[in-house]
N, C-alpha and C positions, 0 to 999 in steps of 0.2 A: 424319053417317052412322054414325060410331063409336058415338055415344050412343044411336042407334036400333038398334044391334046388326046393322047392315047391313055386315058386315065384308068381304064379297066385293066390294062396290062401293067401299068405302073403301080397300082395299089398293092398287089402281093409283094412286090419288092420293097415298098415303103414299110409294109407290115413286118417283113423279116428284119429290116433294120431297126424298127421301133421295138420289136420284141426282144432283140438282142441288147438294146440299150434304151430303157424307158425314159431316160433323161435326155435323149437326143431330140432337141427342140426342132431341128430341121426336118427330121423324119415326121414328127408330129404335125408340123406346119404343112408339109407336103401331103400328108394323109388328109388333113382337113380340107385343104384346097382341092385336092383330087376328088374327094367325095362331093364337095360343093359344086365344082364345075361339071362333074358327071351328072349330078342331079339337075343342074340348069339345062344341060343338053337334053335330058329326058323331058323336062318341062316343055322345051321348045319343040319336041317331036310328039308331044301329047301323051307321053308315058308317065302319067301322074302317080300311079302306084309305086313304080320304081323310084321316081323322084322323091317321093315322101320317105321311102326306105333309106335312100342315100342321105337325105337331110337329117334323118334320125342318127345315122352314123356320124355325121358332123357333130351333132349335139351330144353324142356319147363321148366324143373326144373333147368338146368344148361346150358345155351346157349354157354358157353365157353368150353364145353367138346369136345376137338378136336377129340378124338377117336370115340366118338358117332357120330360126324359130318361125319367122314370118313366112318364109318360103315353104316350110313344112306344112304349116296350116293351110296355105293356099293349095298345095299339091293334094293334101288330104281332102279338101273340099271338092276339088275338081275330079278326084278319083271316083267320087260318088255321083257326080252330075256331068252331063255333057258340057264340053268347053264352049264358052260363048266368046263374043268379041273381046270382052275384058280379059279373059284367060289368054287369048292369043296375043293381045297387046302386052300384057304383063310379062309373059314368057319371052316375047321378042325383044323387049327392052331391058330385061334383066342381064346384067353384065357379069361375066366370069371374073374370078380373082386371078391376078397375075402370078 
């Protein structure tokens, strides 16, 4: 599911694995990347509120993630204002994590 970019379906599975073993670094990594990539997809479709929420999920798992911090601030800003050319360019050229 992750490789097919079906992050919303994959997230509950990763959470089950992570809850059963909090030391599972792979499950944590996939959770972070799934939330991050889902949020980028939402930025690209103009759903800035949902994107901000999902970047917050990334930061709950990894508070030191500087890219997620920057993207969250961007999403929160454009959730309150209509997207302009800068928003469209920023979202278009933001790359998902492998």
